[in-house]
N, C-alpha and C positions, 0 to 999 in steps of 0.2 A: 408693656414689661418682661425680666427674663425669667425665665421657669426659677432659678437657686429666693428660696426665703433668703430672708435683711438679716440674715447669718449669713448666711454663705458669699452676700451681695460682702460682707465686711470682711473678710476673707476668718470667719472668726465661728464660736463654738457656743451652743446655746447656753454653755453655764460661761460667757466671758463677763471677767467685767466690766465697770466704766469706762477706767484709765486704758482700757485694750483695745474697747468698741469707737472710742474715742484716735488710741494711737492708727488703725488700720483706716480709721478713716479718713484722717488730717494724710498719710500717704497714699489713699486711690487717690481721694479729691486733686492732689498735688498732679497724678498720672493723666489724667481726664479734663481737666480743668477746662472749657472757650476757650479763657483769652493765653494758654499756654499752646489748645492746639494750633487758635489763628496765625503766631508766630513761626510753624511750625509748615502752615499751609502755602507759605511766601515762599518755602524753602521747595518746597514738593511738588512732586511730578502732578499736570494735570491728570484726573483721576477719567478714563473713559468713560462714553455709557452703560459700556459694559457689566460693571464692576459698581459695587456700593459702597457707595458714598462716604467713607469712613470716620467723618466730620458728625452725623448724622449717629451712624453707632456710639463713638463717644460720647454725641451731650446724651442721648440713649440709656447711657453706661449712666452719665452725669450725673442726670435723674433718678436715678433711679436706686443709686449713694447714699445720695442724697435726705431722697424717697427715704432709707432704709435706717440713716445717720437720727432722723428729726423721732424716726419711730420709735425707736429705743432706747434716745440718750434720753426718753424721757418715764419713766420708771411704770406710770400706771398704764398708758399706749403700751409698755414694752409686757405688761401684764395680760393684756387682752390681747397685743400676737400672740404672745406664747400661749393659752388659750386656744387660739388658732388654730397657731402650729395642731396641740396639741390631737384638736375634733380633727383635725383634714388625718393626721396619722391614725384615728382609731377607723376612719369611714370605707382610706384606705385598706386596715387591715381586714377590716368587715369584720368584726367583730362583736357585732354591733348588733343588741337580737330585738328592739324595741325602741322608736323617740312617743313620749308617752308626755303628755300634761302633768301637774299634778291634782287635776280633778279626775285623769283615767285612774290613779294610784288607789287605795283605799287606808285614810285613814287607822294608826295602831299606835299604843302605849310599847317602847323598849327600856328594857331594863339594861342603865347604868349601871354598873356593879363598879367601887372602889376595890382595891386588896388593898386589908387595914392589914395585910400580914405581912411581917420581915423579915424574910428569905430570901431568898436567889431570884424569885424573880423575876424572870428579867425586863417585860412587857408591865412590871409597879406603875410606871407611872400611863400605860393605857388603859383605856375605860374597856370596857367585852363592853357589846351589844349580844344578849337575849333577847329575842321575840320569843317567847318561850314562858308560860305567863303560869309555872305551875313549877317551874325548876327556882328548888333549896338552896342557897347559900350562905355564909358562915360572914359574909365582906359586907357593910355598907352597900342601902344600894336606894336608885334615885331614879324617879319612874321619870318618864322623858313622853310627848309625844312627838310621831313619824311618822313619813306618809313610808308604807309598800304596794310592790310589786310584784306578781308571779313570777319567775325565770319559770321555760321547760325542764331546770334541773330538777327542778323541786326547792331551793335552794331560792332569796327573797330579797331582793336589789330595796336597801332603806336607805329612804335621806330625813336625816334629821330636824323637822323646827324647828328650830329655835327663832326664839323669837325676840333674844336682844338684837342676837344678828342682820334677820329683820328687817328692824328700826333700823340700821344703819344700815345696808345697805337692804334695798328690796333687790328682791328674783323679776330680774327683769331678764337677763341672756341664759343660754343653754347650759344647760350642767352635767355632767358625766355621771352614772352611778355603777358600781362593780356588784356584780352579783354576791351572796356571800361564800358561796360552791363552789361556781365556776368563774373561766374569765372571761364571759360572757358580761357586757354594758347596755346601760338603758342610756340614753338623750332625755332626760328631762327639760323641754320647754316651758316656756314660760304660758299660763294659761292670758286670755285673748281679754280678761279684763285685769288686765295689770299694764297701767300708762307706760 
């Protein structure tokens, strides 16, 4: 397969809609379809032994485009593929501090403060994560369990332990967690006992 990712193979960007991907796929597949190339082969000059076979290259392109389309047309496969792309970008940029499992992290409680004020706070609908247990706030607070891992900068990587989400989708894949203070990330791998 080529070095291009599936979006590049379909001449699209990662935010392309299903319709855009489908249109590009149809255009590209017509250009390199083996039946169409077979017709051109009867007219073409015989390939010399020194040159690469253009039909073999077109077959490879055809297969790669089909593989890209079959992955990106399915929303679940596309989501997994996007996650793999994101992880490869993180690995390429090398801002990964560590790869850990949940058992390497320590269990903690975090305060999920919900803003009760009706002010001009632009983060009104977002939850704030505060691992400082002695903070006093006037907002309604809800405590939640989480996993934390200390960063070299003094910040923490905090992964909320959302039980309702775990019931729907067990943690079987790797997750990327950002530091609360710097640009480093950790990769949280599933524990060995998860099947």
